[in-house]
C-alpha positions in Angstrom: 70.5 101.8 84.7 68.7 102.0 81.3 67.1 99.0 79.7 70.0 98.3 77.4 72.7 98.4 80.0 74.3 95.1 81.0 75.7 94.9 84.5 79.3 93.8 84.3 79.3 92.2 87.8 77.1 89.3 86.7 77.7 86.4 89.0 78.9 83.5 87.0 80.1 80.0 88.1 83.8 79.5 88.3 85.1 78.5 84.8 88.6 77.7 85.8 89.8 80.7 83.9 89.2 83.7 86.2 91.1 86.0 83.9 89.2 85.1 80.8 88.5 88.2 78.7 84.9 89.2 78.7 83.7 91.5 76.0 80.6 93.5 75.4 78.9 93.3 72.0 75.9 95.1 70.4 73.7 93.0 68.1 73.0 95.7 65.5 69.8 94.1 64.2 68.0 94.0 67.6 69.9 96.7 69.6 70.5 94.2 72.4 73.9 94.2 74.2 75.5 90.9 75.1 78.3 90.1 77.5 80.5 87.5 75.6 82.0 84.9 77.9 84.7 82.6 76.3 84.0 78.9 76.2 85.9 76.0 74.8 86.6 75.4 71.1 86.6 79.1 70.2 82.9 79.7 71.1 81.3 82.3 73.3 78.2 82.3 75.5 76.4 85.6 74.9 74.4 86.8 78.0 71.9 89.6 77.4 70.4 91.9 79.9 67.2 90.0 79.6 66.2 86.8 77.8 68.0 83.6 76.9 71.7 83.2 76.4 73.1 82.4 72.9 76.2 80.4 71.9 78.2 81.6 68.9 81.6 81.1 67.3 84.4 83.6 67.3 83.9 83.8 63.6 80.3 84.7 64.0 81.3 87.7 66.1 83.6 89.0 63.4 80.5 89.7 61.1 80.4 93.5 61.4 77.0 93.7 59.7 75.5 91.9 62.7 77.9 92.6 65.7 79.7 95.6 67.1 82.3 95.2 69.8 81.7 97.9 72.4 84.7 97.0 74.7 
């Protein structure tokens, strides 16, 4: 696994929505890939391969100058 790969089998606590869609995003400015996990109120927890998680709104993720949805 290369340093920019994000394992998709990350163990997460049960969030009462087991079928919640998880998406992979590339932050274009840093080159870091984040797994986006839906939270309440139209926000997402972004979990990188390494480092601290971030919390963003769905609107933030639509900024194509910053984010690219990989799948």
